[in-house]
N, C-alpha and C positions, 0 to 999 in steps of 0.2 A: 498284438503279437508278442510272444515270449522270445527271448534271445535263443540262439542255437545252443546245443548241449555243451559245446566246447567253452563258449563264453560263460554259461551258467556254472560250469565246473570251476573255471578260473575265479569268478566272483565268489563262489561258495568257499573256495579254499582260502582266499584272502580274508573274508569275513570270519571264517572259523578261527584262523590264526589270531586275528586282532582281538576277538572275544576271549580266546584261550589265554592270551597274555594279560588282558585286563583282569580276568577272574583269577589268574595265577597271582597277580599283584595284590588283589583284594585278599586272597587266602594267605599270602605271605605276611601281610601287615597285621591282620586282625588278631591272631593269637598272642602277639607280643606287645600290643599297644598298652595293655594294663601294666605289664612289667616295665615298659619304657616310661610310662607316666609316673611310676612310683619314685623315680629319681627327682621328681618335682614335688614330692610329698602330696600327691593328688589324693583327695578323699575318694571314698567309694562312689559318692554322688557325682564327683567330677569325672571319674572314669566312665560312669554311666552316660554322662553327657557326651564324652568323646565317642563312644560307640553309637549312641543315638543320633549324633549329628550326621553320620553317613546315611543312615536309613531315612532321616528327615529330608536330606537333600535329594535323595533318589525319589522319595514320595512326591516332592514338589516339582522336580524337574522333568521326570520321565514323560508325563502326558503333554507338557508344554513343548519340549524339544521334539517329541515324537510328532506332534501335529505340525510344527514348523517344518520338519523334514518331509512331511507329506506334500507340503506346498512348495518347497524350494530345493529339493534334492537332498541326498543322504551323505555323499562323500565328504563334503566340507565339514559336516558335523562330526563324522567319525574321526577325521584327521585332527580337528580342533580338540576333540575329547582326548585323544591319545597324547597330544602335545601337553595339555594341561595336567593330565594324569602323570606324565613323566616329570614335569616341573614340580608338582606338589609332592610327589614321592621323595624327591631330593630335598625337600624342605623339612621333613620330619627331624633329621639330626640337628637342625638349626633352631628348633622350637625352644623357647625359654621357659615356658610354663604350660599348665594344662589348658589354659585358654587358647594359646597358640596351637596346641595339638587339636583341640576341638574345631577351631577354624579351618585348619589344614584338612582335617577329616571331612568337614562339611563340603568344602569346595572340591575335594577329591570325589566325594559322592556325586556332585554335579557332573564332574568330568566322566565318571564311569557310566552314568545314566545316559550320556550322549553316545557312548560306544555300543553297549550291549543291546538295548531295545531297538535302536535304529539299525544295527546290523541285522537283527532278526527281521525287522520290517523290510529291509533290503532283500533278504532271502525270500520272504513271502511274495513280493512283487516279481521276483525272477522265476518263481516256481509254478508250473502248471498245477491246477487244483487237484488233479487225480493222483499226484505224488506229494502233496504238501505235508502229509503226516510223516512220511519217511524222510523227507528233506529236513523238516523242522526238528524231527527227532534226532537225526544225525547231527544237526547243528547244536542241539542241546547238550551233546556229549562234551563240547568245549566248556560249557558252564560247570558241569559236574566235575570234569577232570581238573579244571583250574582250581575249584574249591577244595578238591581232595589233595592235589599235589602241592598247592601253595604252602600250606603249613609245614609239609615235610621239607620242601626246599628252603623255606625261610628258617626253619629250625636248624637245618644243617649249616647254612651260611652263618647264622648267628652264633652257633656253637664253635665253628672253625675260625671265623673271623670276628664279626661283631654285629650287633643289631643295625648299626649305621650302614654296614656293608650290604645288608639285606635290602634296606631302603634304596640305596644307590643301584643295586642290581635291578630292582623293579624299574627305576628311572631309565636305565640304559635299555632294557628290554622294550619298554614302551616307546621310546623315541626311535629305536630301530624298526619297530612295527609300524610306526607312523610313516616312515620313509617307504616301507614295504607296501603300505596302502596307497600312498601317493603314486608309486611307480606302477602298480599292477591293477588297482581297482579302476574300472571305467569311470570317467568324470560324471556321467549321468547314465541312468538305466531306463530302458523302456518301462513305462508305468501303466500296465493294463489294469488299472484299478479304478472302478467307478465309485466315487465317494458319494455317500448318501447325503452328506452335509457339506456345504461349501464355505460357511462362515469361518474365518481363520481361527479365532480362539474361542468364540462363544460355543462351539460345538464340542469342546473337549469332553464335557460330561454328558452330552446328549445321547451317546450310545447306551447309557444306563437305563433308558426307557425299555430296552430290549431285555426280556427276562433271561435269555440265554447269556447275555453279557453279564448280568448281575450274578448268575449262577457261577460262571467262570471266575469272576472277581472274588466271590465268596470262597471258592475252592483255592484260589491263589493265596488269599489271606490265611485260610486255615492251614494250608500246606506249609507256608512260611513260618507260622506259629510253631508247628510241629518240629520242623527242621532246626529252627533256632533254639528251641527248648531242648531238643536232644543234644545239640552241640554244646549247650551250656550246662545241662544237668545230668546227662548220661554218665559223664566222668565221675560225678559225685557218687552215683549209685554204684558204678564199677569199683571205685576205691573202697566203698563200704563192703563190697563183696570180695575184696582181696585181689582185684585185678591190678597188675602193674601199670605204671604210667606209660611205658613204651607200648604195651599192648593196647591201651586205650587209643593211642594215636593210630595204630594199625586198624583197630575196629572202626573208628570214625571214617578213616580214609577208605577202608573197604566198603563201607555202606555207600559212600558217595560215588566211588568208582563203579561199583556193581550197578547202582541205580542209573548212572550215566550211560554205561555201555548197553543197557537194555533199551535205551531210547530209540535206537534205529529199528530193531525188530518190532517193538511195540508201536512205533510211529507208522511202520508199514501196515500193521494190523488196523490202525486208526483210519487208514485209507479205505478199508474194506468193511469194517464192522461198526456197529453202533457205538459211538464215542461215549454217550451217557452211561451205557451199561459197563463199558470199560472203566470209567471213572468210579462207578459204584463198586465194582469188583475189586479194583485196586485199593479203595478206601477200606473195604472189609478186611482185606489182607493186612493193611496197615494197622487197623485196630487190633487184629489178632496178634500181630507182632508186638504192639505196645503192651498188651495184657501179659504176654510172655516176658517182656522186658521187666515189668514190675515184679516178677518172681525170679529174676536172674540171681543165681547163687554162686556163679564161678565164671572164669574166663571162657571156658568151653560153652557154658550156658548162654553167653552173650551173642554167640554167632547165630543161633537158631532164630531169635526174634529179629535180628538185623537182616537175616535172609528173607523172612516174610515182609519186613518193612521195605527192603530194597525192591522186591518184586512189586509190591503194592504201589510204592512211589513211582517206579518206572512206568507201570501200566497207566496210572492215573495222570501223571504229568505228561506223558506222550499224547494221550487222548486230549487233554486240555490244551496242549500246545497246538495240536492240529486244529482244534476248534477255534483257537485264537486266529489261526491263519484264515479260516473260512470267514469269520466275522470281520477280520481286517480288510477283506476284499469289499466289504459293504461300507464300513465306516472310515476306512483309511488305516493301513497297517501300522503306521507310526503312532498315530493317536491312540489306537486301540491297545497295541502292545504296551505303550506307555501307561495306559490306564491300568492294565493288568499288573505291570511292574510296580505301580503305586500301591495296589492292594498287597502285593508281595512285600514291599518295603514296610508298610504299616504292620503286617504280620510279623516281620523280622524284628521290629521294634517292640511289639506287644508281647511276643512269645516269652522272652526271658522274664518280663515283668509278671505275667500270669503264672508262669512256672515257679518263680521265686515266691510269689504270694502263697501258692498252694504248698510249697516246700516249707515255708515258715510256719504255716498253720497246722498241717497234717502230716508232713514228712515226705521223703523223697519217693516212696513207692507209689503214693496216690497221685503224684505229678503225672505219671504216664497213663493212669486210668482216666484222669480228667482230660488229658489230651485226646484219648480215645473217644470220649463223649463229643468233643469239639469236631473231630473228624466225622462222626456220625451226623451231626447237625449240618455239616457242609455237603453231605450227599443228598439231603432232602430235596433240593430243587431238581436234581437229576432223577430222583425216584418219581417225582411228580410229573415230569414232562418227558416225552420221548425225544431223543436226540437223533432220530432217524434222518431228519432233514440235513444233518451235518455229514452224513455218509454219502460220498459221491455216487451217482447212479452208475 
């Protein structure tokens, strides 16, 4: 049995806020780490390790913590994650060198992966299957909004006060959210989930035998490669085309916010229509946007490709997230969403490396064309197999 609607709304609101604050913290920190590291005379390689440590930690931790939360409950993990996220955020100003920063970043990655995937798993087990797309799509708004608003808030605090103040702000927000979760989130939730595998840790990778799980993992990996590459290299293309730095920030934030707010309507569509076809359609729109991006010549010209990319991302991510919920009911939502987040973390780490290699060899314009090819490859599993079984009857 699922909890009543009032309880579901309360749980959803608490989890939405906790995930929003976590992603806001991630977004506030990331754009300024390279600048902060320069005070230690950190090399480019050292800065790369600082950024990579976060993705590495999430890649390692998400399936493990997700599976453990399937077996022992979710609230304790979310509270613990928020506590350590708060403590680690406050440690950045105390770092003495790049090694300290990389270590803080690694453990903060572990803390964040205890909050976000497990919160989503909590939503899955609280939501009836017939509305899982709409519910998970609405929840995903917190992820996109946090990523979009974090850099803006962090930049404003750093400009008006200092970078250290931005880190302390994240710490305070995280600890307040921890008490919010302690107070309002039920200590345990009904878990109407039938796990196909019962072995505690041996089953972490077992869902990969399912071709649909592999298809969603490939999509998550490719999508993360695209987003991380756009965040890293679209500003280079924009500057070459004469776009101002302030406009670049608005463009990136606009892309993330628009994609995020499309999650609810597209999630509702995923409850009614074939999710595989939605993913393929979204990826086609994304490829079209990337091709337009490679020919961007002005600030005005940058909005058209981002419009198509936002719609494509919103459509494909909403469908893939809904499919994650369906598969999570089979294999355990914590373990499976953790597995998908591992794929996303690997893509986040690999994206800038791939884009940087292409940029060094053939120039910035072809970066976006190569990314388009990668998107096409990620649609092949969905073109080959029907996703009609993912659509509720």
